[in-house]
Backbone as ProteinMPNN parsed JSONL, in Angstrom:
{"seq_chain_A": "XXXXXXXXXXXXXXXXXXXXXXXXXXXXXXXXXXXXXXXXXXXXXXXXXXXXXXXXXXXXXXXXXXXXXXXXXXXXXXXXXXXXXXXXXXXXXXXXXXXXXXXXXXXXXXXXXXXXXXXXXXXXXXXXXXXXXXXXXXXXXXXXXXXXXXXXXXXXXXXXXXXXX", "coords_chain_A": {"N_chain_A": [[135.487, 147.862, 51.369], [133.723, 147.243, 53.299], [133.617, 144.613, 52.916], [136.111, 143.712, 53.751], [136.056, 144.349, 56.441], [134.001, 142.683, 57.263], [135.139, 140.254, 56.681], [137.291, 140.294, 58.437], [135.904, 140.333, 60.818], [134.569, 137.869, 60.707], [136.775, 136.17, 60.688], [137.9, 136.719, 63.176], [135.895, 135.815, 64.789], [135.911, 133.066, 64.131], [138.427, 132.386, 65.089], [138.06, 132.782, 67.81], [136.133, 130.823, 68.341], [137.568, 128.492, 67.724], [139.571, 128.655, 69.606], [138.144, 128.425, 71.961], [137.172, 125.844, 71.674], [139.5, 124.425, 71.768], [140.216, 124.845, 74.395], [138.21, 123.419, 75.684], [138.892, 120.866, 74.852], [141.334, 120.578, 76.152], [140.478, 120.654, 78.782], [138.99, 118.364, 78.849], [140.972, 116.485, 78.619], [142.207, 116.572, 81.053], [142.243, 114.962, 84.245], [139.156, 113.625, 85.225], [136.987, 115.244, 87.508], [136.053, 113.795, 90.396], [133.532, 113.577, 92.616], [133.763, 112.908, 95.998], [131.856, 110.608, 97.679], [130.338, 110.021, 100.743], [130.231, 106.899, 102.211], [127.163, 105.256, 102.887], [126.481, 104.487, 106.026], [124.927, 102.12, 107.741], [123.532, 102.192, 110.807], [123.973, 99.777, 113.181], [121.647, 98.289, 115.279], [121.597, 97.738, 118.738], [121.005, 94.75, 120.686], [119.407, 95.414, 122.807], [118.221, 97.803, 121.95], [116.691, 96.838, 119.823], [114.974, 95.159, 121.224], [113.651, 97.068, 122.765], [112.207, 98.488, 120.81], [110.552, 96.437, 119.916], [109.07, 95.643, 122.273], [107.89, 98.068, 122.994], [106.31, 98.443, 120.739], [104.516, 96.328, 121.094], [103.217, 97.203, 123.4], [101.932, 99.512, 122.439], [100.286, 98.318, 120.541], [98.551, 96.749, 122.146], [97.356, 98.803, 123.58], [96.046, 100.192, 121.471], [94.223, 98.251, 120.625], [92.657, 98.05, 122.915], [91.658, 100.644, 123.056], [89.952, 100.628, 120.927], [87.752, 99.479, 121.972], [86.537, 101.414, 123.48], [84.37, 102.95, 122.487], [82.416, 101.022, 122.531], [82.231, 100.586, 125.266], [81.1, 103.026, 126.064], [78.656, 102.911, 124.687], [77.449, 100.626, 125.84], [77.318, 101.525, 128.465], [75.428, 103.592, 128.268], [73.199, 102.047, 127.566], [72.91, 100.5, 129.89], [72.324, 102.495, 131.782], [69.899, 103.414, 130.744], [68.438, 101.068, 131.076], [68.387, 100.869, 133.861], [66.842, 103.087, 134.524], [64.47, 102.475, 133.233], [63.39, 100.025, 134.096], [61.442, 97.208, 133.752], [60.487, 95.083, 135.479], [59.345, 92.569, 137.761], [58.343, 94.013, 140.794], [59.412, 92.878, 143.117], [61.81, 91.851, 142.273], [63.057, 93.982, 141.219], [64.911, 95.712, 142.607], [67.145, 94.052, 142.857], [67.789, 93.562, 140.144], [68.311, 96.166, 139.254], [70.532, 96.772, 140.867], [72.332, 94.914, 139.84], [72.639, 95.925, 137.228], [73.798, 98.388, 137.902], [76.207, 97.546, 139.061], [77.508, 96.469, 136.827], [77.644, 98.722, 135.246], [79.336, 100.252, 136.82], [81.625, 98.654, 136.58], [82.242, 99.053, 133.863], [82.721, 101.825, 133.886], [84.902, 101.934, 135.658], [86.837, 100.507, 134.183], [87.119, 102.201, 131.996], [88.161, 104.469, 133.318], [90.581, 103.427, 134.259], [91.964, 103.053, 131.849], [92.182, 105.717, 130.981], [93.74, 106.78, 133.062], [96.088, 105.249, 132.775], [96.93, 106.132, 130.258], [97.475, 108.835, 130.779], [99.772, 108.72, 132.412], [101.633, 107.375, 130.865], [104.752, 107.262, 129.3], [105.438, 107.701, 126.262], [107.74, 107.746, 124.6], [109.756, 107.08, 126.265], [111.397, 109.022, 127.32], [114.386, 110.598, 128.538], [115.644, 108.357, 129.613], [117.944, 105.694, 130.112], [119.06, 103.039, 127.896], [118.668, 100.341, 128.965], [117.047, 100.888, 131.137], [114.875, 101.987, 129.821], [113.948, 99.756, 128.399], [113.113, 98.091, 130.51], [111.131, 99.742, 131.533], [109.205, 99.768, 129.422], [108.551, 97.07, 129.426], [107.293, 96.811, 131.926], [105.171, 98.546, 131.493], [103.835, 97.143, 129.552], [102.792, 95.02, 131.001], [101.072, 96.462, 132.683], [99.258, 97.689, 130.814], [98.211, 95.435, 129.704], [96.737, 94.399, 131.799], [94.818, 96.424, 132.023], [93.61, 96.113, 129.538], [92.523, 93.534, 129.832], [90.724, 94.065, 131.886], [88.983, 95.838, 130.602], [87.982, 94.174, 128.528], [86.686, 92.182, 130.053], [84.758, 93.713, 131.428], [83.205, 94.676, 129.294], [82.299, 92.275, 128.158], [80.788, 91.123, 130.295], [78.867, 93.118, 130.691], [77.497, 93.037, 128.276], [76.374, 90.492, 128.5], [74.639, 90.762, 130.742], [72.845, 92.583, 129.76], [71.556, 91.142, 127.811], [69.861, 89.483, 129.142]], "CA_chain_A": [[135.91, 148.005, 52.72], [132.783, 146.493, 54.11], [133.968, 143.227, 52.763], [137.309, 143.472, 54.556], [135.602, 144.375, 57.847], [133.211, 141.48, 57.486], [136.079, 139.154, 56.685], [138.029, 140.381, 59.705], [134.978, 139.971, 61.88], [134.383, 136.424, 60.612], [138.038, 135.531, 61.07], [138.039, 136.87, 64.627], [134.904, 134.921, 65.362], [136.393, 131.702, 63.926], [139.565, 132.186, 65.999], [137.491, 132.655, 69.158], [135.501, 129.51, 68.428], [138.616, 127.47, 67.757], [140.278, 128.767, 70.878], [137.293, 127.881, 73.021], [137.128, 124.395, 71.474], [140.784, 123.911, 72.24], [140.18, 124.837, 75.857], [137.349, 122.304, 76.077], [139.653, 119.643, 74.65], [142.319, 120.494, 77.226], [139.766, 120.332, 80.011], [138.58, 116.968, 78.768], [142.155, 115.647, 78.789], [142.539, 116.531, 82.47], [141.54, 113.911, 84.969], [137.819, 114.061, 85.611], [136.803, 115.522, 88.92], [135.096, 112.868, 90.97], [133.152, 113.985, 93.961], [133.762, 111.798, 96.934], [130.627, 110.461, 98.433], [130.557, 109.263, 101.965], [129.418, 105.68, 102.179], [126.044, 105.246, 103.82], [126.73, 103.495, 107.056], [123.699, 101.805, 108.443], [123.851, 101.922, 112.197], [123.443, 98.523, 113.701], [120.99, 98.47, 116.565], [121.963, 96.748, 119.738], [119.915, 93.848, 121.049], [118.531, 96.162, 123.712], [117.437, 98.721, 121.128], [115.718, 96.022, 119.088], [113.985, 94.717, 122.214], [112.858, 98.248, 123.122], [111.27, 98.734, 119.709], [109.578, 95.341, 119.902], [108.186, 95.695, 123.438], [107.116, 99.302, 122.863], [105.303, 98.157, 119.717], [103.498, 95.47, 121.704], [102.451, 98.061, 124.311], [101.066, 100.354, 121.615], [99.284, 97.432, 119.921], [97.543, 96.43, 123.172], [96.635, 100.06, 123.818], [95.158, 100.464, 120.338], [93.149, 97.258, 120.669], [91.789, 98.446, 124.027], [90.978, 101.897, 122.701], [88.877, 100.294, 119.987], [86.611, 99.062, 122.791], [85.996, 102.538, 124.251], [83.034, 103.319, 122.004], [81.53, 99.969, 123.023], [82.022, 100.882, 126.694], [80.154, 104.138, 126.158], [77.357, 102.428, 124.22], [76.902, 99.749, 126.865], [77.001, 102.359, 129.638], [74.134, 104.246, 127.987], [72.152, 101.021, 127.638], [72.703, 100.141, 131.293], [71.629, 103.63, 132.419], [68.504, 103.346, 130.275], [67.816, 99.899, 131.702], [68.154, 101.207, 135.269], [65.732, 104.051, 134.575], [63.235, 101.927, 132.642], [63.276, 98.605, 134.427], [60.063, 96.69, 133.757], [60.493, 93.739, 136.056], [58.555, 92.376, 138.97], [58.843, 94.885, 141.865], [60.201, 92.102, 144.078], [63.13, 91.617, 141.668], [63.538, 95.238, 140.646], [66.114, 96.196, 143.286], [68.255, 93.153, 142.504], [68.129, 93.804, 138.738], [68.931, 97.501, 139.178], [71.875, 96.655, 141.456], [73.168, 94.191, 138.869], [72.973, 96.898, 136.178], [74.724, 99.377, 138.481], [77.524, 96.903, 139.207], [78.125, 96.362, 135.496], [77.939, 100.1, 134.843], [80.549, 100.612, 137.572], [82.741, 97.933, 135.95], [82.58, 99.762, 132.617], [83.323, 103.124, 134.248], [86.234, 101.671, 136.22], [87.725, 100.128, 133.078], [87.368, 103.44, 131.257], [89.052, 105.306, 134.133], [91.912, 102.793, 134.267], [92.602, 103.379, 130.57], [92.53, 107.145, 130.992], [94.855, 106.955, 133.994], [97.282, 104.667, 132.167], [97.37, 107.014, 129.162], [98.049, 110.067, 131.358], [101.099, 108.497, 132.981], [102.496, 106.655, 129.934], [105.82, 108.013, 128.639], [105.456, 106.981, 124.989], [109.077, 107.645, 124.016], [110.745, 106.715, 127.276], [112.355, 110.143, 127.366], [115.301, 110.758, 129.678], [115.974, 107.052, 130.177], [118.996, 104.908, 129.466], [118.49, 101.928, 127.135], [118.198, 99.238, 129.807], [115.938, 101.44, 131.929], [113.752, 102.13, 128.885], [113.443, 98.411, 128.131], [112.372, 97.671, 131.708], [109.937, 100.58, 131.611], [108.211, 99.283, 128.465], [108.089, 95.75, 129.888], [106.331, 97.053, 133.014], [103.982, 99.153, 130.891], [103.119, 96.076, 128.843], [102.023, 94.317, 132.033], [99.991, 97.356, 133.117], [98.235, 97.871, 129.778], [97.56, 94.132, 129.533], [95.719, 94.324, 132.86], [93.741, 97.335, 131.621], [92.937, 95.458, 128.415], [91.703, 92.445, 130.392], [89.622, 94.688, 132.628], [88.039, 96.35, 129.601], [87.329, 93.038, 127.873], [85.782, 91.541, 131.013], [83.633, 94.619, 131.684], [82.361, 94.69, 128.092], [81.669, 90.954, 128.032], [79.761, 90.925, 131.324], [77.767, 94.074, 130.444], [76.7, 92.478, 127.164], [75.601, 89.349, 129.014], [73.561, 91.203, 131.621], [71.837, 93.285, 128.945], [70.832, 90.135, 127.018], [68.889, 88.802, 130.005]], "C_chain_A": [[134.982, 147.224, 53.645], [133.134, 145.012, 54.074], [135.17, 142.856, 53.619], [136.917, 143.427, 56.037], [134.823, 143.099, 58.184], [134.124, 140.272, 57.574], [136.877, 139.126, 57.99], [137.153, 139.922, 60.871], [134.746, 138.453, 61.892], [135.632, 135.676, 61.049], [138.219, 135.582, 62.574], [137.077, 135.914, 65.346], [135.362, 133.465, 65.26], [137.537, 131.395, 64.885], [139.055, 131.986, 67.434], [136.865, 131.279, 69.34], [136.534, 128.399, 68.541], [139.341, 127.481, 69.103], [139.431, 128.161, 72.007], [137.178, 126.368, 72.887], [138.397, 123.758, 71.99], [140.804, 123.847, 73.755], [139.312, 123.669, 76.345], [138.094, 120.987, 75.932], [140.682, 119.462, 75.759], [141.648, 120.108, 78.54], [139.359, 118.867, 80.017], [139.761, 116.041, 79.009], [142.559, 115.547, 80.254], [141.723, 115.425, 83.142], [140.174, 114.422, 85.406], [137.735, 114.244, 87.136], [135.704, 114.6, 89.434], [134.802, 113.335, 92.391], [133.127, 112.761, 94.855], [132.427, 111.769, 97.672], [130.93, 109.611, 99.651], [129.678, 108.023, 101.898], [128.317, 105.765, 103.242], [126.29, 104.106, 104.796], [125.435, 103.292, 107.827], [124.077, 101.414, 109.867], [123.194, 100.628, 112.628], [122.833, 98.811, 115.063], [121.432, 97.359, 117.504], [120.759, 95.857, 120.03], [118.912, 94.559, 121.942], [117.645, 97.111, 122.926], [116.361, 97.981, 120.354], [114.603, 95.578, 120.031], [113.079, 95.88, 122.62], [111.795, 98.5, 122.062], [110.171, 97.679, 119.704], [108.579, 95.466, 121.054], [107.314, 96.943, 123.385], [105.994, 99.106, 121.841], [104.176, 97.297, 120.263], [102.614, 96.284, 122.647], [101.45, 98.897, 123.514], [99.957, 99.52, 120.97], [98.174, 97.079, 120.912], [96.701, 97.66, 123.466], [95.614, 100.319, 122.713], [93.968, 99.502, 120.323], [92.152, 97.619, 121.774], [91.0, 99.703, 123.695], [89.825, 101.647, 121.732], [87.613, 99.883, 120.733], [85.923, 100.242, 123.491], [84.608, 102.96, 123.764], [81.998, 102.282, 122.461], [81.242, 100.179, 124.515], [80.982, 101.98, 126.853], [78.741, 103.71, 125.724], [76.688, 101.559, 125.275], [76.527, 100.523, 128.132], [75.657, 103.062, 129.456], [72.981, 103.244, 128.106], [71.864, 100.631, 129.082], [71.966, 101.252, 132.041], [70.153, 103.636, 132.022], [67.765, 102.197, 130.946], [67.519, 100.157, 133.177], [66.929, 102.106, 135.393], [64.407, 103.442, 134.121], [63.06, 100.443, 132.905], [61.814, 98.205, 134.524], [60.063, 95.262, 134.252], [59.61, 93.734, 137.288], [59.151, 93.244, 140.089], [59.678, 94.151, 142.901], [61.635, 91.888, 143.569], [63.796, 92.905, 141.215], [64.84, 95.724, 141.293], [67.334, 95.358, 142.917], [68.727, 93.405, 141.068], [68.842, 95.157, 138.596], [70.339, 97.468, 139.754], [72.836, 95.925, 140.521], [73.595, 95.135, 137.742], [73.99, 97.918, 136.684], [76.129, 98.798, 138.634], [78.25, 96.809, 137.863], [78.474, 97.746, 134.952], [79.21, 100.58, 135.545], [81.771, 99.915, 136.956], [83.197, 98.604, 134.662], [83.263, 101.093, 132.915], [84.725, 102.947, 134.817], [87.242, 101.324, 135.129], [88.097, 101.356, 132.249], [88.355, 104.329, 132.012], [90.474, 104.736, 134.192], [92.672, 103.108, 132.969], [93.045, 104.837, 130.554], [93.725, 107.412, 131.902], [96.149, 106.412, 133.397], [97.826, 105.601, 131.077], [98.013, 108.293, 129.694], [99.476, 109.862, 131.835], [102.092, 107.863, 132.015], [103.471, 107.601, 129.24], [106.121, 107.291, 127.327], [106.85, 106.779, 124.401], [110.135, 107.205, 125.015], [111.821, 107.779, 127.413], [113.159, 110.136, 128.659], [115.621, 109.441, 130.374], [117.123, 106.43, 129.4], [118.338, 103.698, 128.804], [117.906, 100.828, 128.015], [117.0, 99.67, 130.645], [114.678, 101.558, 131.063], [113.121, 100.772, 128.595], [112.61, 97.917, 129.313], [111.067, 98.457, 131.844], [108.844, 100.048, 130.678], [107.708, 97.883, 128.838], [107.045, 95.91, 130.994], [105.038, 97.65, 132.463], [103.168, 98.126, 130.116], [102.258, 95.291, 129.828], [100.835, 95.17, 132.451], [98.882, 97.452, 132.073], [97.526, 96.546, 129.486], [96.475, 93.945, 130.584], [94.528, 95.221, 132.521], [92.931, 96.704, 130.496], [92.029, 94.331, 128.912], [90.498, 93.002, 131.133], [88.549, 95.212, 131.668], [87.268, 95.202, 128.955], [86.319, 92.356, 128.8], [84.552, 92.408, 131.27], [82.666, 94.641, 130.5], [81.6, 93.374, 127.968], [80.537, 90.787, 129.046], [78.595, 91.897, 131.149], [76.885, 93.58, 129.299], [75.8, 91.35, 127.67], [74.431, 89.806, 129.854], [72.466, 91.924, 130.82], [71.025, 92.316, 128.084], [69.715, 89.488, 127.836], [67.585, 89.535, 130.081]], "O_chain_A": [[135.41, 146.632, 54.635], [132.974, 144.278, 55.049], [135.212, 141.751, 54.16], [137.389, 142.574, 56.789], [134.98, 142.524, 59.26], [133.934, 139.386, 58.407], [137.105, 138.064, 58.568], [137.605, 139.223, 61.778], [134.73, 137.831, 62.954], [135.537, 134.646, 61.717], [138.643, 134.601, 63.185], [137.411, 135.303, 66.361], [135.212, 132.708, 66.219], [137.622, 130.295, 65.431], [139.554, 131.135, 68.17], [137.047, 130.643, 70.378], [136.393, 127.481, 69.35], [139.676, 126.432, 69.653], [139.948, 127.475, 72.889], [137.093, 125.673, 73.899], [138.369, 122.678, 72.579], [141.345, 122.906, 74.336], [139.661, 123.007, 77.322], [137.96, 120.095, 76.769], [140.89, 118.353, 76.251], [142.193, 119.323, 79.316], [139.379, 118.209, 81.057], [139.592, 114.941, 79.536], [143.179, 114.565, 80.664], [140.664, 115.023, 82.661], [140.06, 115.541, 85.906], [138.33, 113.5, 87.914], [134.57, 114.633, 88.956], [135.691, 113.465, 93.233], [132.551, 111.727, 94.518], [131.956, 112.774, 98.204], [131.669, 108.629, 99.592], [128.498, 108.113, 101.559], [128.526, 106.278, 104.341], [126.301, 102.931, 104.43], [124.93, 104.206, 108.479], [124.821, 100.463, 110.104], [121.992, 100.432, 112.449], [123.433, 99.494, 115.894], [121.613, 96.208, 117.107], [119.631, 96.182, 119.658], [117.707, 94.329, 121.841], [116.45, 97.217, 123.2], [115.233, 98.461, 120.248], [113.426, 95.619, 119.673], [111.876, 95.696, 122.8], [110.623, 98.7, 122.381], [108.998, 97.996, 119.508], [107.37, 95.402, 120.832], [106.125, 96.882, 123.699], [104.866, 99.55, 122.055], [103.01, 97.512, 119.931], [101.401, 96.081, 122.691], [100.274, 98.981, 123.867], [98.817, 99.974, 120.869], [96.994, 97.106, 120.561], [95.479, 97.571, 123.588], [94.455, 100.628, 122.99], [92.84, 99.905, 120.038], [90.941, 97.503, 121.583], [89.816, 99.808, 124.017], [88.838, 102.383, 121.729], [86.518, 99.937, 120.172], [84.832, 100.077, 124.038], [83.753, 103.296, 124.583], [80.85, 102.623, 122.743], [80.116, 99.966, 124.963], [80.083, 101.872, 127.687], [77.752, 104.112, 126.337], [75.506, 101.731, 125.573], [75.535, 100.207, 128.789], [74.848, 103.118, 130.383], [71.93, 103.55, 128.67], [70.706, 100.45, 129.459], [71.079, 100.972, 132.847], [69.274, 103.837, 132.86], [66.606, 102.337, 131.337], [66.494, 99.704, 133.685], [66.084, 101.904, 136.266], [63.343, 103.855, 134.581], [62.629, 99.696, 132.027], [61.045, 98.793, 135.285], [59.684, 94.341, 133.528], [59.19, 94.782, 137.781], [60.362, 93.206, 140.303], [60.569, 94.748, 143.505], [62.563, 91.76, 144.367], [64.976, 92.908, 140.867], [65.773, 96.108, 140.587], [68.421, 95.891, 142.694], [69.93, 93.455, 140.809], [69.851, 95.267, 137.899], [71.249, 98.075, 139.19], [74.011, 96.279, 140.425], [74.76, 95.151, 137.346], [74.933, 98.268, 135.974], [77.12, 99.479, 138.367], [79.456, 97.043, 137.779], [79.488, 97.913, 134.274], [80.055, 101.234, 134.935], [82.833, 100.526, 136.828], [84.395, 98.712, 134.4], [84.256, 101.448, 132.28], [85.631, 103.717, 134.498], [88.376, 101.801, 135.156], [89.251, 101.523, 131.852], [89.28, 104.878, 131.415], [91.45, 105.486, 134.175], [93.869, 103.394, 132.994], [94.168, 105.144, 130.153], [94.618, 108.183, 131.55], [97.196, 107.051, 133.504], [99.033, 105.829, 130.99], [98.987, 108.781, 129.122], [100.311, 110.753, 131.674], [103.285, 107.816, 132.313], [103.068, 108.612, 128.665], [106.952, 106.384, 127.284], [107.114, 105.755, 123.772], [111.287, 106.982, 124.644], [112.999, 107.476, 127.596], [112.679, 109.728, 129.716], [115.843, 109.412, 131.585], [117.252, 106.618, 128.191], [117.194, 103.366, 129.112], [116.758, 100.429, 127.82], [116.056, 98.903, 130.836], [113.569, 101.268, 131.513], [111.897, 100.651, 128.549], [111.518, 97.382, 129.123], [110.033, 97.906, 132.222], [107.694, 99.895, 131.09], [106.548, 97.559, 128.583], [106.027, 95.218, 130.993], [103.945, 97.303, 132.91], [101.944, 98.232, 130.035], [101.12, 94.939, 129.516], [99.717, 94.668, 132.564], [97.703, 97.313, 132.401], [96.369, 96.541, 129.067], [95.413, 93.394, 130.292], [93.375, 94.832, 132.707], [91.701, 96.759, 130.506], [90.893, 94.198, 128.455], [89.39, 92.477, 131.022], [87.354, 95.041, 131.906], [86.042, 95.254, 128.849], [85.223, 91.997, 128.37], [83.432, 91.899, 131.324], [81.449, 94.626, 130.687], [80.398, 93.367, 127.703], [79.442, 90.355, 128.685], [77.451, 91.539, 131.429], [75.661, 93.697, 129.359], [74.624, 91.267, 127.316], [73.326, 89.287, 129.696], [71.291, 91.867, 131.183], [69.913, 92.647, 127.671], [68.735, 89.0, 127.274], [66.665, 89.09, 130.767]]}, "name": "protein", "num_of_chains": 1, "seq": "XXXXXXXXXXXXXXXXXXXXXXXXXXXXXXXXXXXXXXXXXXXXXXXXXXXXXXXXXXXXXXXXXXXXXXXXXXXXXXXXXXXXXXXXXXXXXXXXXXXXXXXXXXXXXXXXXXXXXXXXXXXXXXXXXXXXXXXXXXXXXXXXXXXXXXXXXXXXXXXXXXXXX"}
């Protein structure tokens, strides 16, 4: 009897396996399901958008170049202050030399303040502006930061020269 039960159990198992294989074959015969993928559409940028990115990049580049000079401004300012306090020149020339140092120190401080002021007012993303307005904004900011950059470069150059004397 055990043998009959085992045989029945094996037969039932074989039938189940065959039936499931048949279902897999039927599923394979059906058309494969292909998921539709949406094509990746690369948005074309308008000429204005391209110009905005370019001019904004130039503004940031000038800013970064100028910011690299800030540690030099601080170093030169300290040297000028030290030179004012410890001037070892002929007393007849002392006032003139000290005034020269003060003028260069003022130039460095003014350049530093101009950079800080420009950074406070700069709208880095041009938020709440239309494309053409944003482009004009970044063009104007490029002019402004270029002036600040020139002021910084001139102040650093002249302070170096006066300290060499």
